[in-house]
N, CA, C, O and the ligand as a Tripos MOL2 file, in Angstrom:
@<TRIPOS>MOLECULE
protein
  257   255    65     0     0
PROTEIN
NO_CHARGES

@<TRIPOS>ATOM
      1 N         -11.9260   -5.7700   -5.2890 N.3       1 MET1
      2 CA        -12.1640   -5.3040   -3.9130 C.3       1 MET1
      3 C         -13.3800   -4.3930   -3.8770 C.2       1 MET1
      4 O         -13.6060   -3.6170   -4.8060 O.2       1 MET1
      5 N         -14.1410   -4.4830   -2.8360 N.am      2 ASP2
      6 CA        -15.2960   -3.6190   -2.6640 C.3       2 ASP2
      7 C         -14.8460   -2.1700   -2.4790 C.2       2 ASP2
      8 O         -14.1610   -1.8540   -1.5060 O.2       2 ASP2
      9 N         -15.2230   -1.2920   -3.4020 N.am      3 PRO3
     10 CA        -14.7490    0.1030   -3.2890 C.3       3 PRO3
     11 C         -15.2130    0.7930   -2.0180 C.2       3 PRO3
     12 O         -14.6090    1.7720   -1.5820 O.2       3 PRO3
     13 N         -16.2920    0.2800   -1.4190 N.am      4 ARG4
     14 CA        -16.7550    0.8970   -0.1670 C.3       4 ARG4
     15 C         -15.7550    0.6720    0.9580 C.2       4 ARG4
     16 O         -15.7120    1.4250    1.9310 O.2       4 ARG4
     17 N         -14.9480   -0.3810    0.8070 N.am      5 LEU5
     18 CA        -13.9210   -0.6330    1.8140 C.3       5 LEU5
     19 C         -12.9750    0.5560    1.9310 C.2       5 LEU5
     20 O         -12.4890    0.8800    3.0140 O.2       5 LEU5
     21 N         -12.7250    1.1980    0.7900 N.am      6 LEU6
     22 CA        -11.7880    2.3230    0.7900 C.3       6 LEU6
     23 C         -12.2590    3.4340    1.7170 C.2       6 LEU6
     24 O         -11.4500    4.1790    2.2710 O.2       6 LEU6
     25 N         -13.5860    3.5420    1.8830 N.am      7 ASP7
     26 CA        -14.1150    4.6130    2.7280 C.3       7 ASP7
     27 C         -13.8310    4.3750    4.2010 C.2       7 ASP7
     28 O         -13.7680    5.3210    4.9870 O.2       7 ASP7
     29 N         -13.6620    3.1200    4.5720 N.am      8 ILE8
     30 CA        -13.4740    2.8260    5.9940 C.3       8 ILE8
     31 C         -12.0330    2.4680    6.3300 C.2       8 ILE8
     32 O         -11.6180    2.5080    7.4890 O.2       8 ILE8
     33 N         -11.2680    2.1140    5.2760 N.am      9 LEU9
     34 CA         -9.8840    1.7310    5.5270 C.3       9 LEU9
     35 C          -9.0030    2.9620    5.6430 C.2       9 LEU9
     36 O          -9.1040    3.8890    4.8390 O.2       9 LEU9
     37 N          -8.1520    2.9630    6.6330 N.am     10 VAL10
     38 CA         -7.1540    4.0150    6.7540 C.3      10 VAL10
     39 C          -5.8150    3.3440    7.0160 C.2      10 VAL10
     40 O          -5.7430    2.1740    7.3930 O.2      10 VAL10
     41 N          -4.7640    4.1130    6.8080 N.am     11 CYS11
     42 CA         -3.4380    3.6000    7.0830 C.3      11 CYS11
     43 C          -3.3000    3.3390    8.5850 C.2      11 CYS11
     44 O          -3.6130    4.2110    9.3960 O.2      11 CYS11
     45 N          -2.8330    2.1430    8.9590 N.am     12 PRO12
     46 CA         -2.7090    1.8230   10.3840 C.3      12 PRO12
     47 C          -1.6240    2.6360   11.0840 C.2      12 PRO12
     48 O          -1.5850    2.6860   12.3140 O.2      12 PRO12
     49 N          -0.7560    3.2640   10.3230 N.am     13 ILE13
     50 CA          0.3350    4.0220   10.9310 C.3      13 ILE13
     51 C          -0.0790    5.4740   11.1550 C.2      13 ILE13
     52 O           0.0160    5.9920   12.2680 O.2      13 ILE13
     53 N          -0.5450    6.1330   10.0710 N.am     14 CYS14
     54 CA         -0.8350    7.5660   10.1790 C.3      14 CYS14
     55 C          -2.3280    7.8480   10.1900 C.2      14 CYS14
     56 O          -2.7400    9.0020   10.3040 O.2      14 CYS14
     57 N          -3.1550    6.7890   10.0690 N.am     15 LYS15
     58 CA         -4.6150    6.9290   10.0440 C.3      15 LYS15
     59 C          -5.0840    7.8000    8.8860 C.2      15 LYS15
     60 O          -6.1880    8.3440    8.9050 O.2      15 LYS15
     61 N          -4.2330    7.9210    7.8910 N.am     16 GLY16
     62 CA         -4.5840    8.7260    6.7280 C.3      16 GLY16
     63 C          -5.3170    7.8990    5.6790 C.2      16 GLY16
     64 O          -5.3950    6.6750    5.7850 O.2      16 GLY16
     65 N          -5.8500    8.5750    4.6670 N.am     17 PRO17
     66 CA         -6.5900    7.8790    3.6020 C.3      17 PRO17
     67 C          -5.6470    7.0830    2.7070 C.2      17 PRO17
     68 O          -4.4600    7.3890    2.5900 O.2      17 PRO17
     69 N          -6.2070    6.0590    2.0810 N.am     18 LEU18
     70 CA         -5.4240    5.1920    1.2040 C.3      18 LEU18
     71 C          -5.9340    5.3120   -0.2200 C.2      18 LEU18
     72 O          -7.1020    5.6150   -0.4640 O.2      18 LEU18
     73 N          -5.0220    5.0650   -1.1550 N.am     19 LYS19
     74 CA         -5.3790    5.0970   -2.5630 C.3      19 LYS19
     75 C          -5.2610    3.6860   -3.1160 C.2      19 LYS19
     76 O          -4.2530    3.0090   -2.9120 O.2      19 LYS19
     77 N          -6.3010    3.2500   -3.8170 N.am     20 TYR20
     78 CA         -6.3180    1.8900   -4.3470 C.3      20 TYR20
     79 C          -5.6090    1.8620   -5.6910 C.2      20 TYR20
     80 O          -6.0010    2.5490   -6.6350 O.2      20 TYR20
     81 N          -4.5700    1.0650   -5.7570 N.am     21 ASP21
     82 CA         -3.8670    0.8510   -7.0220 C.3      21 ASP21
     83 C          -4.4000   -0.4360   -7.6380 C.2      21 ASP21
     84 O          -4.0210   -1.5400   -7.2470 O.2      21 ASP21
     85 N          -5.2920   -0.2620   -8.6160 N.am     22 LYS22
     86 CA         -5.9600   -1.4320   -9.2080 C.3      22 LYS22
     87 C          -4.9650   -2.3580   -9.8770 C.2      22 LYS22
     88 O          -5.0480   -3.5780   -9.7360 O.2      22 LYS22
     89 N          -4.0230   -1.7780  -10.6080 N.am     23 ALA23
     90 CA         -3.0790   -2.5940  -11.3800 C.3      23 ALA23
     91 C          -2.2310   -3.4550  -10.4510 C.2      23 ALA23
     92 O          -2.0270   -4.6430  -10.7010 O.2      23 ALA23
     93 N          -1.7390   -2.8400   -9.3740 N.am     24 ALA24
     94 CA         -0.8420   -3.5580   -8.4690 C.3      24 ALA24
     95 C          -1.6070   -4.3040   -7.3780 C.2      24 ALA24
     96 O          -1.0320   -5.0950   -6.6320 O.2      24 ALA24
     97 N          -2.9280   -4.0380   -7.2960 N.am     25 LYS25
     98 CA         -3.7360   -4.6210   -6.2220 C.3      25 LYS25
     99 C          -3.1160   -4.3010   -4.8670 C.2      25 LYS25
    100 O          -2.8750   -5.1790   -4.0380 O.2      25 LYS25
    101 N          -2.8700   -3.0090   -4.6780 N.am     26 GLU26
    102 CA         -2.2880   -2.5470   -3.4240 C.3      26 GLU26
    103 C          -3.0220   -1.2960   -2.9690 C.2      26 GLU26
    104 O          -3.6160   -0.5760   -3.7710 O.2      26 GLU26
    105 N          -2.9710   -1.0570   -1.6850 N.am     27 LEU27
    106 CA         -3.4900    0.1880   -1.1280 C.3      27 LEU27
    107 C          -2.2910    1.0480   -0.7580 C.2      27 LEU27
    108 O          -1.4170    0.6300    0.0020 O.2      27 LEU27
    109 N          -2.2680    2.2500   -1.3040 N.am     28 ILE28
    110 CA         -1.0960    3.1060   -1.1650 C.3      28 ILE28
    111 C          -1.3500    4.1700   -0.1110 C.2      28 ILE28
    112 O          -2.3740    4.8520   -0.1400 O.2      28 ILE28
    113 N          -0.4120    4.3110    0.8220 N.am     29 CYS29
    114 CA         -0.4100    5.4660    1.7100 C.3      29 CYS29
    115 C           0.6710    6.4120    1.2110 C.2      29 CYS29
    116 O           1.8630    6.1110    1.2770 O.2      29 CYS29
    117 N           0.2350    7.5530    0.7140 N.am     30 ASN30
    118 CA          1.1980    8.5060    0.1650 C.3      30 ASN30
    119 C           2.0160    9.1620    1.2630 C.2      30 ASN30
    120 O           3.1570    9.5630    1.0330 O.2      30 ASN30
    121 N           1.4430    9.2770    2.4560 N.am     31 ALA31
    122 CA          2.1520    9.9280    3.5470 C.3      31 ALA31
    123 C           3.3370    9.0880    4.0000 C.2      31 ALA31
    124 O           4.4280    9.6110    4.2280 O.2      31 ALA31
    125 N           3.1160    7.7770    4.1300 N.am     32 ASP32
    126 CA          4.1710    6.8860    4.6140 C.3      32 ASP32
    127 C           4.9450    6.2280    3.4830 C.2      32 ASP32
    128 O           5.9580    5.5680    3.7170 O.2      32 ASP32
    129 N           4.4630    6.4100    2.2480 N.am     33 LYS33
    130 CA          5.0720    5.7490    1.0920 C.3      33 LYS33
    131 C           5.1170    4.2340    1.3070 C.2      33 LYS33
    132 O           6.1360    3.5720    1.1090 O.2      33 LYS33
    133 N           3.9350    3.7160    1.7320 N.am     34 LEU34
    134 CA          3.8030    2.2760    1.9250 C.3      34 LEU34
    135 C           2.6770    1.7610    1.0320 C.2      34 LEU34
    136 O           1.6960    2.4600    0.7750 O.2      34 LEU34
    137 N           2.8420    0.5270    0.5670 N.am     35 ALA35
    138 CA          1.8110   -0.1160   -0.2400 C.3      35 ALA35
    139 C           1.3720   -1.3840    0.4760 C.2      35 ALA35
    140 O           2.1600   -2.3090    0.6800 O.2      35 ALA35
    141 N           0.0990   -1.4080    0.8540 N.am     36 TYR36
    142 CA         -0.4510   -2.5760    1.5440 C.3      36 TYR36
    143 C          -1.0280   -3.5460    0.5090 C.2      36 TYR36
    144 O          -1.8210   -3.1440   -0.3420 O.2      36 TYR36
    145 N          -0.6400   -4.7950    0.5790 N.am     37 PRO37
    146 CA         -1.1180   -5.7540   -0.4260 C.3      37 PRO37
    147 C          -2.5780   -6.1320   -0.1970 C.2      37 PRO37
    148 O          -3.0820   -6.0610    0.9240 O.2      37 PRO37
    149 N          -3.2500   -6.5350   -1.2800 N.am     38 ILE38
    150 CA         -4.6040   -7.0780   -1.1910 C.3      38 ILE38
    151 C          -4.5290   -8.5230   -1.6570 C.2      38 ILE38
    152 O          -4.1950   -8.8010   -2.8090 O.2      38 ILE38
    153 N          -4.8420   -9.4280   -0.7590 N.am     39 ARG39
    154 CA         -4.7540  -10.8500   -1.0870 C.3      39 ARG39
    155 C          -6.1390  -11.4640   -1.0350 C.2      39 ARG39
    156 O          -6.8310  -11.3850   -0.0200 O.2      39 ARG39
    157 N          -6.5370  -12.0830   -2.1490 N.am     40 ASP40
    158 CA         -7.8700  -12.6870   -2.2480 C.3      40 ASP40
    159 C          -8.9520  -11.6870   -1.8810 C.2      40 ASP40
    160 O          -9.9510  -12.0370   -1.2540 O.2      40 ASP40
    161 N          -8.7410  -10.4280   -2.2820 N.am     41 GLY41
    162 CA         -9.7370   -9.3950   -2.0230 C.3      41 GLY41
    163 C          -9.6920   -8.8380   -0.6220 C.2      41 GLY41
    164 O         -10.5010   -7.9790   -0.2700 O.2      41 GLY41
    165 N          -8.7550   -9.3150    0.1890 N.am     42 ILE42
    166 CA         -8.6680   -8.8660    1.5770 C.3      42 ILE42
    167 C          -7.4580   -7.9390    1.7160 C.2      42 ILE42
    168 O          -6.3270   -8.3650    1.4800 O.2      42 ILE42
    169 N          -7.6810   -6.6870    2.0950 N.am     43 PRO43
    170 CA         -6.5480   -5.7920    2.3260 C.3      43 PRO43
    171 C          -5.7550   -6.2310    3.5570 C.2      43 PRO43
    172 O          -6.3210   -6.4610    4.6250 O.2      43 PRO43
    173 N          -4.4530   -6.3410    3.3930 N.am     44 ILE44
    174 CA         -3.5840   -6.7560    4.4950 C.3      44 ILE44
    175 C          -3.0210   -5.4770    5.1270 C.2      44 ILE44
    176 O          -2.0410   -4.9010    4.6550 O.2      44 ILE44
    177 N          -3.6740   -5.0630    6.2050 N.am     45 MET45
    178 CA         -3.3490   -3.7560    6.7870 C.3      45 MET45
    179 C          -2.3420   -3.8860    7.9280 C.2      45 MET45
    180 O          -2.5760   -3.4070    9.0380 O.2      45 MET45
    181 N          -1.2410   -4.5290    7.6420 N.am     46 TRP46
    182 CA         -0.1840   -4.6640    8.6370 C.3      46 TRP46
    183 C           1.0600   -3.9840    8.1110 C.2      46 TRP46
    184 O           1.4630   -4.1890    6.9660 O.2      46 TRP46
    185 N           1.6580   -3.1770    8.9580 N.am     47 ALA47
    186 CA          2.8360   -2.4310    8.5170 C.3      47 ALA47
    187 C           3.9590   -3.3730    8.1040 C.2      47 ALA47
    188 O           4.7230   -3.0660    7.1890 O.2      47 ALA47
    189 N           4.0640   -4.5260    8.7780 N.am     48 ASP48
    190 CA          5.1760   -5.4160    8.4420 C.3      48 ASP48
    191 C           4.9220   -6.1910    7.1470 C.2      48 ASP48
    192 O           5.8240   -6.8550    6.6360 O.2      48 ASP48
    193 N           3.7060   -6.1090    6.6200 N.am     49 GLN49
    194 CA          3.4070   -6.7350    5.3320 C.3      49 GLN49
    195 C           3.4530   -5.7230    4.1880 C.2      49 GLN49
    196 O           3.3840   -6.0880    3.0150 O.2      49 GLN49
    197 N           3.5690   -4.4620    4.5460 N.am     50 ALA50
    198 CA          3.4970   -3.4120    3.5350 C.3      50 ALA50
    199 C           4.8150   -3.3070    2.7760 C.2      50 ALA50
    200 O           5.8950   -3.5730    3.3030 O.2      50 ALA50
    201 N           4.6770   -2.9090    1.5210 N.am     51 ARG51
    202 CA          5.8580   -2.6930    0.6890 C.3      51 ARG51
    203 C           6.2920   -1.2440    0.8570 C.2      51 ARG51
    204 O           5.4860   -0.3200    0.7510 O.2      51 ARG51
    205 N           7.5800   -1.0670    1.1210 N.am     52 ASP52
    206 CA          8.1150    0.2800    1.3130 C.3      52 ASP52
    207 C           8.4220    0.8810   -0.0520 C.2      52 ASP52
    208 O           9.3400    0.4360   -0.7420 O.2      52 ASP52
    209 N           7.6510    1.8940   -0.4380 N.am     53 LEU53
    210 CA          7.8310    2.4690   -1.7700 C.3      53 LEU53
    211 C           9.1540    3.2260   -1.8620 C.2      53 LEU53
    212 O           9.7420    3.3120   -2.9390 O.2      53 LEU53
    213 N           9.6200    3.7680   -0.7570 N.am     54 ASN54
    214 CA         10.9320    4.4220   -0.7580 C.3      54 ASN54
    215 C          12.0320    3.3960   -1.0130 C.2      54 ASN54
    216 O          12.9400    3.6370   -1.8100 O.2      54 ASN54
    217 N          11.9480    2.2540   -0.3360 N.am     55 ALA55
    218 CA         12.9510    1.2170   -0.5130 C.3      55 ALA55
    219 C          12.8990    0.6780   -1.9250 C.2      55 ALA55
    220 O          13.9360    0.3850   -2.5200 O.2      55 ALA55
    221 N          11.6900    0.5430   -2.4700 N.am     56 ALA56
    222 CA         11.5620    0.0420   -3.8290 C.3      56 ALA56
    223 C          12.2640    0.9680   -4.8050 C.2      56 ALA56
    224 O          12.9440    0.5200   -5.7290 O.2      56 ALA56
    225 N          12.0910    2.2670   -4.5900 N.am     57 ALA57
    226 CA         12.7400    3.2370   -5.4720 C.3      57 ALA57
    227 C          14.2430    3.1920   -5.2890 C.2      57 ALA57
    228 O          14.9980    3.3030   -6.2550 O.2      57 ALA57
    229 N          14.6840    3.0280   -4.0310 N.am     58 ALA58
    230 CA         16.1110    3.0190   -3.7640 C.3      58 ALA58
    231 C          16.7580    1.7360   -4.2460 C.2      58 ALA58
    232 O          17.9700    1.6850   -4.4550 O.2      58 ALA58
    233 N          15.9360    0.6790   -4.4260 N.am     59 ALA59
    234 CA         16.4870   -0.6200   -4.7900 C.3      59 ALA59
    235 C          16.5570   -0.8320   -6.3030 C.2      59 ALA59
    236 O          16.8590   -1.9280   -6.7730 O.2      59 ALA59
    237 N          16.2750    0.2260   -7.0500 N.am     60 LEU60
    238 CA         16.3730    0.1040   -8.5050 C.3      60 LEU60
    239 C          17.7890   -0.3000   -8.8820 C.2      60 LEU60
    240 O          18.7580    0.1260   -8.2550 O.2      60 LEU60
    241 N          17.8960   -1.1250   -9.9130 N.am     61 PRO61
    242 CA         19.2460   -1.5740  -10.3100 C.3      61 PRO61
    243 C          20.1310   -0.3870  -10.6870 C.2      61 PRO61
    244 O          19.7210    0.5310  -11.3970 O.2      61 PRO61
    245 N          21.3340   -0.4460  -10.1920 N.am     62 THR62
    246 CA         22.2510    0.6630  -10.4540 C.3      62 THR62
    247 C          23.4920    0.1960  -11.2280 C.2      62 THR62
    248 O          24.3590    0.9950  -11.5810 O.2      62 THR62
    249 N          23.5540   -1.1340  -11.4850 N.am     63 GLU63
    250 CA         24.7640   -1.6130  -12.1650 C.3      63 GLU63
    251 C          24.8260   -1.0440  -13.5900 C.2      63 GLU63
    252 O          23.8100   -0.6430  -14.1580 O.2      63 GLU63
    253 N          25.9940   -1.0220  -14.1290 N.am     64 GLY64
    254 CA         26.1510   -0.5480  -15.5030 C.3      64 GLY64
    255 C          26.8650    0.7210  -15.5030 C.2      64 GLY64
    256 O          27.1030    1.2950  -16.5660 O.2      64 GLY64
    257 ZN          0.1970    6.1600    6.4440 Zn       65 ZN65
@<TRIPOS>BOND
     1     1     2 1
     2     2     3 1
     3     3     4 2
     4     3     5 am
     5     5     6 1
     6     6     7 1
     7     7     8 2
     8     7     9 am
     9     9    10 1
    10    10    11 1
    11    11    12 2
    12    11    13 am
    13    13    14 1
    14    14    15 1
    15    15    16 2
    16    15    17 am
    17    17    18 1
    18    18    19 1
    19    19    20 2
    20    19    21 am
    21    21    22 1
    22    22    23 1
    23    23    24 2
    24    23    25 am
    25    25    26 1
    26    26    27 1
    27    27    28 2
    28    27    29 am
    29    29    30 1
    30    30    31 1
    31    31    32 2
    32    31    33 am
    33    33    34 1
    34    34    35 1
    35    35    36 2
    36    35    37 am
    37    37    38 1
    38    38    39 1
    39    39    40 2
    40    39    41 am
    41    41    42 1
    42    42    43 1
    43    43    44 2
    44    43    45 am
    45    45    46 1
    46    46    47 1
    47    47    48 2
    48    47    49 am
    49    49    50 1
    50    50    51 1
    51    51    52 2
    52    51    53 am
    53    53    54 1
    54    54    55 1
    55    55    56 2
    56    55    57 am
    57    57    58 1
    58    58    59 1
    59    59    60 2
    60    59    61 am
    61    61    62 1
    62    62    63 1
    63    63    64 2
    64    63    65 am
    65    65    66 1
    66    66    67 1
    67    67    68 2
    68    67    69 am
    69    69    70 1
    70    70    71 1
    71    71    72 2
    72    71    73 am
    73    73    74 1
    74    74    75 1
    75    75    76 2
    76    75    77 am
    77    77    78 1
    78    78    79 1
    79    79    80 2
    80    79    81 am
    81    81    82 1
    82    82    83 1
    83    83    84 2
    84    83    85 am
    85    85    86 1
    86    86    87 1
    87    87    88 2
    88    87    89 am
    89    89    90 1
    90    90    91 1
    91    91    92 2
    92    91    93 am
    93    93    94 1
    94    94    95 1
    95    95    96 2
    96    95    97 am
    97    97    98 1
    98    98    99 1
    99    99   100 2
   100    99   101 am
   101   101   102 1
   102   102   103 1
   103   103   104 2
   104   103   105 am
   105   105   106 1
   106   106   107 1
   107   107   108 2
   108   107   109 am
   109   109   110 1
   110   110   111 1
   111   111   112 2
   112   111   113 am
   113   113   114 1
   114   114   115 1
   115   115   116 2
   116   115   117 am
   117   117   118 1
   118   118   119 1
   119   119   120 2
   120   119   121 am
   121   121   122 1
   122   122   123 1
   123   123   124 2
   124   123   125 am
   125   125   126 1
   126   126   127 1
   127   127   128 2
   128   127   129 am
   129   129   130 1
   130   130   131 1
   131   131   132 2
   132   131   133 am
   133   133   134 1
   134   134   135 1
   135   135   136 2
   136   135   137 am
   137   137   138 1
   138   138   139 1
   139   139   140 2
   140   139   141 am
   141   141   142 1
   142   142   143 1
   143   143   144 2
   144   143   145 am
   145   145   146 1
   146   146   147 1
   147   147   148 2
   148   147   149 am
   149   149   150 1
   150   150   151 1
   151   151   152 2
   152   151   153 am
   153   153   154 1
   154   154   155 1
   155   155   156 2
   156   155   157 am
   157   157   158 1
   158   158   159 1
   159   159   160 2
   160   159   161 am
   161   161   162 1
   162   162   163 1
   163   163   164 2
   164   163   165 am
   165   165   166 1
   166   166   167 1
   167   167   168 2
   168   167   169 am
   169   169   170 1
   170   170   171 1
   171   171   172 2
   172   171   173 am
   173   173   174 1
   174   174   175 1
   175   175   176 2
   176   175   177 am
   177   177   178 1
   178   178   179 1
   179   179   180 2
   180   179   181 am
   181   181   182 1
   182   182   183 1
   183   183   184 2
   184   183   185 am
   185   185   186 1
   186   186   187 1
   187   187   188 2
   188   187   189 am
   189   189   190 1
   190   190   191 1
   191   191   192 2
   192   191   193 am
   193   193   194 1
   194   194   195 1
   195   195   196 2
   196   195   197 am
   197   197   198 1
   198   198   199 1
   199   199   200 2
   200   199   201 am
   201   201   202 1
   202   202   203 1
   203   203   204 2
   204   203   205 am
   205   205   206 1
   206   206   207 1
   207   207   208 2
   208   207   209 am
   209   209   210 1
   210   210   211 1
   211   211   212 2
   212   211   213 am
   213   213   214 1
   214   214   215 1
   215   215   216 2
   216   215   217 am
   217   217   218 1
   218   218   219 1
   219   219   220 2
   220   219   221 am
   221   221   222 1
   222   222   223 1
   223   223   224 2
   224   223   225 am
   225   225   226 1
   226   226   227 1
   227   227   228 2
   228   227   229 am
   229   229   230 1
   230   230   231 1
   231   231   232 2
   232   231   233 am
   233   233   234 1
   234   234   235 1
   235   235   236 2
   236   235   237 am
   237   237   238 1
   238   238   239 1
   239   239   240 2
   240   239   241 am
   241   241   242 1
   242   242   243 1
   243   243   244 2
   244   243   245 am
   245   245   246 1
   246   246   247 1
   247   247   248 2
   248   247   249 am
   249   249   250 1
   250   250   251 1
   251   251   252 2
   252   251   253 am
   253   253   254 1
   254   254   255 1
   255   255   256 2
@<TRIPOS>SUBSTRUCTURE
     1 MET1         2 RESIDUE 1 A MET
     2 ASP2         6 RESIDUE 1 A ASP
     3 PRO3        10 RESIDUE 1 A PRO
     4 ARG4        14 RESIDUE 1 A ARG
     5 LEU5        18 RESIDUE 1 A LEU
     6 LEU6        22 RESIDUE 1 A LEU
     7 ASP7        26 RESIDUE 1 A ASP
     8 ILE8        30 RESIDUE 1 A ILE
     9 LEU9        34 RESIDUE 1 A LEU
    10 VAL10       38 RESIDUE 1 A VAL
    11 CYS11       42 RESIDUE 1 A CYS
    12 PRO12       46 RESIDUE 1 A PRO
    13 ILE13       50 RESIDUE 1 A ILE
    14 CYS14       54 RESIDUE 1 A CYS
    15 LYS15       58 RESIDUE 1 A LYS
    16 GLY16       62 RESIDUE 1 A GLY
    17 PRO17       66 RESIDUE 1 A PRO
    18 LEU18       70 RESIDUE 1 A LEU
    19 LYS19       74 RESIDUE 1 A LYS
    20 TYR20       78 RESIDUE 1 A TYR
    21 ASP21       82 RESIDUE 1 A ASP
    22 LYS22       86 RESIDUE 1 A LYS
    23 ALA23       90 RESIDUE 1 A ALA
    24 ALA24       94 RESIDUE 1 A ALA
    25 LYS25       98 RESIDUE 1 A LYS
    26 GLU26      102 RESIDUE 1 A GLU
    27 LEU27      106 RESIDUE 1 A LEU
    28 ILE28      110 RESIDUE 1 A ILE
    29 CYS29      114 RESIDUE 1 A CYS
    30 ASN30      118 RESIDUE 1 A ASN
    31 ALA31      122 RESIDUE 1 A ALA
    32 ASP32      126 RESIDUE 1 A ASP
    33 LYS33      130 RESIDUE 1 A LYS
    34 LEU34      134 RESIDUE 1 A LEU
    35 ALA35      138 RESIDUE 1 A ALA
    36 TYR36      142 RESIDUE 1 A TYR
    37 PRO37      146 RESIDUE 1 A PRO
    38 ILE38      150 RESIDUE 1 A ILE
    39 ARG39      154 RESIDUE 1 A ARG
    40 ASP40      158 RESIDUE 1 A ASP
    41 GLY41      162 RESIDUE 1 A GLY
    42 ILE42      166 RESIDUE 1 A ILE
    43 PRO43      170 RESIDUE 1 A PRO
    44 ILE44      174 RESIDUE 1 A ILE
    45 MET45      178 RESIDUE 1 A MET
    46 TRP46      182 RESIDUE 1 A TRP
    47 ALA47      186 RESIDUE 1 A ALA
    48 ASP48      190 RESIDUE 1 A ASP
    49 GLN49      194 RESIDUE 1 A GLN
    50 ALA50      198 RESIDUE 1 A ALA
    51 ARG51      202 RESIDUE 1 A ARG
    52 ASP52      206 RESIDUE 1 A ASP
    53 LEU53      210 RESIDUE 1 A LEU
    54 ASN54      214 RESIDUE 1 A ASN
    55 ALA55      218 RESIDUE 1 A ALA
    56 ALA56      222 RESIDUE 1 A ALA
    57 ALA57      226 RESIDUE 1 A ALA
    58 ALA58      230 RESIDUE 1 A ALA
    59 ALA59      234 RESIDUE 1 A ALA
    60 LEU60      238 RESIDUE 1 A LEU
    61 PRO61      242 RESIDUE 1 A PRO
    62 THR62      246 RESIDUE 1 A THR
    63 GLU63      250 RESIDUE 1 A GLU
    64 GLY64      254 RESIDUE 1 A GLY
    65 ZN65       257 GROUP 0 **** ****
């Protein structure tokens, strides 16, 4: 992804800055705990496409 994109991209919900997670190819909003996917180099800046980091943490396996 073009790193200059990070300068213009903001979270569509809180308009806050995003952090690029290179490994996961996601843009992270720390305020909303959402991860926006990047597909084919295109950031998908839709809240309904974002991964909820809170839900991901809550969905950790608990069996055992
Ligand atoms: Zn946000």
